[in-house]
C-alpha positions in Angstrom: 0.2 -0.1 -0.2 1.4 3.2 -1.2 2.9 5.8 1.6 2.4 9.6 0.5 3.1 12.9 2.5 1.8 16.2 1.7 5.2 17.5 2.3 6.6 15.7 -0.8 7.4 18.1 -3.5 5.5 16.0 -6.2 2.7 15.2 -3.8 -0.1 16.9 -6.0 0.7 14.8 -9.0 1.1 11.9 -7.0 -2.5 12.4 -5.5 -4.0 13.2 -8.8 -2.7 9.8 -10.2 -4.0 8.1 -7.2 -7.5 9.6 -7.7 -7.6 9.2 -11.2 -10.3 6.3 -12.5 -11.2 5.8 -16.0 -14.7 6.1 -15.9 -15.3 6.0 -19.7 -17.5 3.0 -20.7 -15.7 0.3 -22.4 -16.6 0.5 -25.9 -17.2 -3.4 -26.3 -19.3 -3.5 -23.2 -21.5 -0.5 -24.5 -21.8 -2.1 -27.9 -23.0 -5.2 -26.3 -25.5 -3.2 -24.3 -26.7 -1.2 -27.1 -27.7 -4.2 -29.0 -29.6 -5.8 -26.3 -31.4 -2.4 -25.6 -32.5 -2.2 -29.1 -33.4 -5.9 -29.1 -35.7 -5.7 -26.0 -37.0 -2.6 -27.3 -38.2 -4.4 -30.4 -39.1 -7.7 -29.3 -40.1 -7.2 -25.8 -40.8 -10.6 -23.8 -39.4 -12.7 -26.1 -36.0 -11.0 -25.9 -36.2 -10.8 -22.1 -36.7 -14.6 -22.0 -34.0 -15.4 -24.7 -31.3 -13.1 -22.7 -32.4 -14.7 -19.3 -32.0 -18.2 -20.8 -28.6 -17.1 -22.3 -27.1 -15.2 -19.2 -29.0 -16.6 -16.1 -29.6 -20.3 -17.5 -33.3 -19.9 -16.7 -35.6 -21.5 -18.9 -39.2 -19.9 -18.9 -41.8 -20.1 -21.3 -43.2 -16.6 -20.3 -41.9 -13.5 -18.5 -45.0 -14.5 -15.8 -43.0 -17.5 -15.0 -40.1 -15.3 -13.8 -42.7 -12.7 -11.5 -42.2 -13.9 -7.7 -45.8 -14.1 -6.4 -46.4 -11.9 -3.4 -47.2 -15.1 -1.5 -43.7 -16.3 -2.0 -42.2 -12.9 -0.8 -44.1 -12.9 2.4 -43.3 -16.8 3.0 -39.8 -15.7 2.6 -39.9 -13.2 5.1 -41.9 -15.4 7.5 -39.3 -18.0 7.3 -36.5 -16.0 8.1 -34.5 -17.1 11.2 -35.7 -14.8 13.6 -32.5 -12.9 14.3 -32.2 -12.1 10.7 -36.2 -11.0 10.6 -35.2 -8.9 13.5 -32.4 -7.2 12.1 -34.1 -6.6 8.8 -37.0 -5.2 10.4 -34.9 -2.9 12.6 -32.9 -1.6 9.7 -35.7 -0.7 7.7 -37.6 1.1 10.5 -34.4 3.2 10.9 -34.0 4.0 7.3 -37.9 4.9 7.3 -37.7 7.2 10.2 -34.9 8.6 8.7 -36.1 9.4 5.1 -39.6 10.5 6.5 -37.8 13.7 7.8 -36.7 14.6 4.0 -40.2 14.6 2.6 -41.0 17.8 1.0 -44.2 19.6 0.7 -46.0 21.8 -1.6 -45.9 25.8 -0.8 -47.7 29.0 -2.1 -47.5 32.7 -1.6 -49.9 35.3 -2.9 -47.9 38.6 -4.1 -49.1 42.2 -3.7 -51.1 42.1 -7.0 -53.2 38.8 -5.7 -51.0 36.5 -8.1 -50.7 33.2 -6.4 -47.4 31.4 -6.9 -46.0 28.3 -5.7 -44.7 24.8 -6.2 -46.7 21.5 -6.2 -44.8 18.5 -5.0 -45.6 15.2 -6.1 -44.5 11.7 -6.2 -43.2 9.4 -9.2 -45.9 7.0 -10.4 -43.6 4.0 -10.8 -40.2 3.2 -10.0 -37.8 0.5 -11.2 -35.6 -1.1 -8.6 -32.4 -3.0 -9.7 -30.9 -5.3 -7.2 -28.0 -7.2 -8.0 -27.7 -10.9 -7.7 -25.6 -13.7 -8.4 -22.5 -13.7 -6.4 -23.9 -12.1 -3.4 -27.3 -11.0 -2.1 -28.1 -7.4 -1.3 -31.1 -7.1 1.0 -29.6 -3.8 2.1 -29.9 -2.5 -1.4 -33.8 -3.2 -1.3 -34.2 -1.3 1.8 -32.0 1.8 0.6 -33.9 2.1 -2.3 -37.5 1.0 -1.7 -37.9 2.8 1.5 -37.5 6.3 0.4 -39.6 5.5 -2.7 -42.5 4.4 -0.7 -41.9 7.3 1.9 -42.2 9.6 -1.2 -45.5 8.2 -1.9 -44.4 6.3 -5.2 -47.5 4.3 -6.4 -45.9 1.4 -7.8 -42.4 -0.1 -7.3 -41.0 -2.7 -9.9 -38.2 -4.8 -8.6 -35.8 -7.0 -10.9 -33.1 -9.3 -9.6 -31.2 -11.8 -11.5 -31.4 -15.5 -10.2 -28.9 -17.4 -11.9 -29.8 -21.0 -12.3 -33.1 -20.3 -10.7 -31.6 -19.6 -7.5 -33.6 -16.9 -5.4 -32.3 -15.4 -2.2 -34.6 -15.4 0.6 -33.2 -12.4 2.2 -33.8 -10.1 -0.9 -37.4 -11.6 -1.3 -37.7 -11.0 2.5 -36.6 -7.5 2.4 -39.0 -6.8 -0.7 -41.9 -8.1 1.2 -41.1 -5.8 4.3 -40.3 -2.7 2.1 -43.6 -3.0 0.3 -42.0 -3.6 -3.1 -45.2 -4.2 -5.7 -43.8 -6.5 -8.3 -40.7 -8.4 -8.4 -39.4 -10.1 -11.8 -36.2 -12.5 -11.7 -34.4 -10.9 -14.5 -31.0 -8.8 -14.5 -28.5 -7.2 -16.7 -28.9 -4.8 -19.4 -32.2 -6.8 -20.6 -33.8 -6.0 -17.3 -33.0 -2.4 -17.5 -34.4 -2.2 -21.2 -37.5 -3.6 -19.9 -37.8 -1.0 -17.2 -37.0 1.6 -19.4 -39.3 0.9 -22.5 -41.8 -1.7 -21.0 -42.6 -5.1 -22.3 -45.8 -6.8 -22.7 -45.7 -8.3 -19.1 -43.3 -5.6 -17.5 -44.7 -2.1 -17.1 -42.5 1.1 -18.3 -41.2 2.9 -15.0 -40.5 6.6 -14.6 -37.2 6.2 -13.0 -34.5 3.5 -12.5 -32.6 3.0 -9.2 -29.8 0.6 -7.7 -26.4 -0.6 -8.4 -25.3 -3.0 -11.0 -22.1 -4.3 -13.1 -20.7 -2.7 -16.0 -23.4 -3.6 -18.3 -26.1 -2.2 -15.8 -24.4 0.8 -15.5 -23.9 1.2 -19.2 -27.5 0.6 -19.8 -28.7 3.1 -17.5 -26.4 5.6 -19.1 -28.2 4.7 -22.5 -31.9 4.8 -21.2 -31.4 8.0 -19.3 -33.7 10.6 -20.9 -36.4 7.8 -21.7 -36.5 7.4 -17.9 -34.8 9.0 -15.2 -32.0 7.2 -13.3 -30.5 7.8 -9.7 -26.7 7.8 -10.7 -24.2 5.8 -12.4 -22.0 4.7 -9.5 -18.4 4.0 -9.5 -16.2 1.8 -7.1 -16.8 2.1 -3.3 -14.5 4.5 -1.6 -13.6 5.5 1.9 -11.6 8.2 3.2 -10.6 8.4 7.1 -9.1 11.3 8.8 -7.8 10.3 12.2 -5.7 12.3 14.7 -3.7 9.1 16.1 -5.8 8.6 18.8 -8.4 5.6 17.6 -7.5 2.1 18.1 -5.2 1.1 14.8 -7.1 -2.1 14.6 -10.5 -0.1 14.1 -8.9 1.9 11.3 -7.5 -0.9 9.5 -10.5 -2.7 9.4 -12.5 0.3 8.4 -10.1 0.6 5.4 -10.3 -3.1 4.7 -14.5 -2.5 4.6 -14.6 -1.1 1.5 -11.5 -2.4 0.0 -13.1 -6.1 0.0 -16.1 -4.8 -2.2 -13.8 -5.0 -5.4 -10.4 -4.7 -6.7 -11.3 -1.0 -7.9 -12.5 0.1 -4.5 -10.4 2.9 -2.8 -9.4 2.9 0.9 -7.4 6.3 2.1 -6.2 7.3 5.5 -5.2 11.0 6.5 -3.4 11.3 9.5 -0.6 14.0 10.9 0.9 11.1 13.0 3.4 9.2 11.4 3.9 6.7 14.2 0.0 6.4 13.8 0.4 5.3 10.1 2.8 2.8 10.9 0.7 1.3 13.4 -2.3 1.0 11.1 -0.1 -0.4 8.3 1.2 -3.2 11.0 -2.3 -4.0 11.9 -3.5 -4.1 8.5 -0.8 -6.7 7.4 -1.7 -8.9 10.8 -5.4 -9.0 10.0 -5.4 -9.3 6.5 -4.5 -13.0 7.0 -7.9 -13.7 8.6 -10.0 -12.1 6.0 -12.1 -14.4 3.6 -11.7 -11.9 0.8 -8.0 -11.1 1.2 -7.1 -11.4 -2.3 -9.5 -8.7 -3.3 -8.6 -6.4 -0.3 -5.1 -6.8 -1.1 -5.6 -5.8 -4.9 -7.6 -2.9 -4.1 -5.2 -1.7 -1.4 -2.1 -2.1 -3.7 -3.8 -0.8 -6.7 -5.9 2.3 -5.3 -5.4 2.6 -1.4 -2.9 5.0 0.4 -1.8 6.0 3.7 -1.1 9.7 3.7 0.9 12.1 6.3 -0.8 15.6 6.5 0.6 18.4 8.4 -2.3 18.9 10.5 -6.2 18.3 10.7 -6.9 21.4 8.8 -4.9 20.1 5.9 -6.8 16.8 6.0 -10.0 18.6 5.7 -8.8 20.7 2.7 -7.7 17.2 1.0 -10.9 15.5 2.0 -12.6 18.3 -0.3 -10.3 17.9 -3.0 -10.9 13.9 -2.7 -14.5 14.5 -2.4 -15.1 10.7 -1.2 -18.3 8.5 -0.9 -17.6 7.9 2.7 -15.8 10.0 4.9 -15.0 8.9 8.4 -13.9 12.0 10.9 -12.1 9.7 13.5 -11.1 12.3 15.9 -11.7 13.7 19.5 -13.9 16.6 18.2 -15.5 15.8 15.0 -18.0 18.6 15.2 -15.0 21.2 14.9 -14.0 19.9 11.5 -17.5 19.5 10.1 -17.8 23.2 8.8 -14.9 22.7 6.7 -16.3 19.5 5.1 -18.1 20.8 1.7 -17.7 17.6 -0.5 -18.5 14.1 1.0 -21.4 11.5 0.5 -21.6 10.4 3.7 -19.8 11.9 7.0 -19.4 9.4 9.8 -18.5 11.3 13.1 -16.1 10.5 15.9 -14.2 7.3 16.7 -17.3 4.8 17.4 -19.2 5.6 13.8 -17.8 3.1 11.6 -18.9 3.2 7.9 -20.2 -0.2 8.2 -23.2 0.9 10.2 -24.0 3.3 7.7 -24.3 0.5 4.8 -27.0 -1.3 6.9 -28.7 0.3 9.6 -27.6 3.8 10.8 -30.5 5.4 8.9 -29.2 7.7 5.9 -29.2 6.2 2.7 -25.9 4.1 1.6 -26.8 4.9 -2.1 -23.9 7.8 -2.6 -22.0 9.7 -5.0 -18.5 8.2 -5.8 -15.5 9.2 -8.2 -15.7 12.9 -6.8 -19.2 13.5 -7.7 -20.0 14.3 -4.3 -18.8 18.0 -5.4 -22.2 18.2 -7.2 -24.5 15.6 -6.1 -26.1 13.9 -3.1 -27.2 11.0 -1.4 -30.2 8.9 -2.8 -33.4 10.4 -0.7 -37.0 10.8 -0.7 -36.4 13.8 -3.0 -35.4 11.8 -6.0 -38.7 10.0 -6.0 -40.6 13.5 -5.8 -40.8 16.0 -8.5 -41.8 19.8 -8.6 -44.4 21.5 -10.7 -44.6 25.2 -10.6 -48.1 26.5 -10.0 -49.0 30.1 -11.3 -52.6 31.8 -11.1 -52.4 35.3 -12.2 -55.1 37.8 -11.0 -56.9 40.1 -13.0 -54.4 42.9 -11.9 -51.5 41.0 -12.1 -52.4 40.0 -16.2 -52.4 43.7 -16.6 -49.1 44.5 -15.0 -47.1 41.5 -15.8 -48.6 41.4 -19.3 -46.7 44.7 -20.0 -43.5 43.2 -18.8 -44.1 40.2 -20.9 -44.9 42.1 -24.2 -41.4 44.2 -23.9 -39.4 41.2 -23.4 -41.4 39.0 -26.1 -41.0 41.8 -28.7 -37.3 42.3 -27.8 -37.1 38.6 -28.9 -38.9 38.7 -32.1 -41.8 36.3 -30.6 -45.0 38.0 -31.7 -47.4 35.5 -30.6 -46.2 35.5 -27.2 -46.5 39.4 -27.1 -49.7 39.3 -28.4 -50.9 36.4 -26.0 -50.2 38.8 -23.2 -51.6 41.8 -24.8 -54.9 40.3 -25.2 -55.0 40.0 -21.3 -54.3 43.8 -20.7 -57.0 45.9 -19.3 -59.1 47.7 -22.1 -58.6 51.5 -21.9 
């Protein structure tokens, strides 16, 4: 794992290299996805069945066979071991409580001329939720995407999740039942994104697609954006830990591991002004790595994109944190509140020594769908606001039509738009 120091003369260049991530779409992946999208758009269910047979090794005569009945979802929840069901329920409850505070309300005001102006907030009608499947199961993704949609008032949630070989994951189905998902289809990949975006004979078109996926899913979401909305195109997971050197080194080492174990392209970085502490963390990582079931993935991630960085002080650490704009930022210091005003760019900020990033992934309450690849500079975590939209409301009075009409006429004539000017003129008071 590389060691850097902000005092190094070439530090800026080395940091830029560390943060560089080639997010451009692989041309071969993009071409494959484009063909799948076009095929599903043209042939609907028949294409979905063909790709599900090819990629997931699932034989079905109709897409209806790939839909999981609500009774089966409810049964999965009921049959979970009590400890798992309780944990799932507690996590969903906490996520719901947090997101209920985000719900926006319609508003209006009346100006001096009696014009009523405002904003009407409405929920999306139908949302598509993509949940990864295959190598791992992600019930937490179901919770983090479905709960804010339900809180927003979305009428219908259509969930797609691949089931390679026909194997359905009980935890994922249980989470769907718990969170009120309306329909579940065991399909995945670009074909699932296409079905949600364009609609087929059996799968209704949605208004927005949310949820993580592999490179093919990400490419498909890029391509269908505009036909439907999407939450984001997420990159590899990231964690940045700012530590004053007084937290247990084993804790920090494991926090860095927690993101590195996601995949080889994940990024884990430590910033600390204490060189001896950095040494201690590095030794702890070496010692604890041998016990990690995903040590090969962790090693590849840390060697490829990880770093231990010595900073001059915590103020410089905050400046660097804003430059890095991480998905997850841990402020593992004595007084994190003192540093918080200086943090402008981070997906989620974990305050203090006891707040591990892992809690945010599952049950703290805030959403774990976060901006990556420095996009926290301009974007935010997934929330209720992603499932609501705003309509401007304008109700002009007789007096207002006269006053505003003269302004509009002047501007419209200046733009050479005669019909605009005439439309406003018709409503002026007659002399």
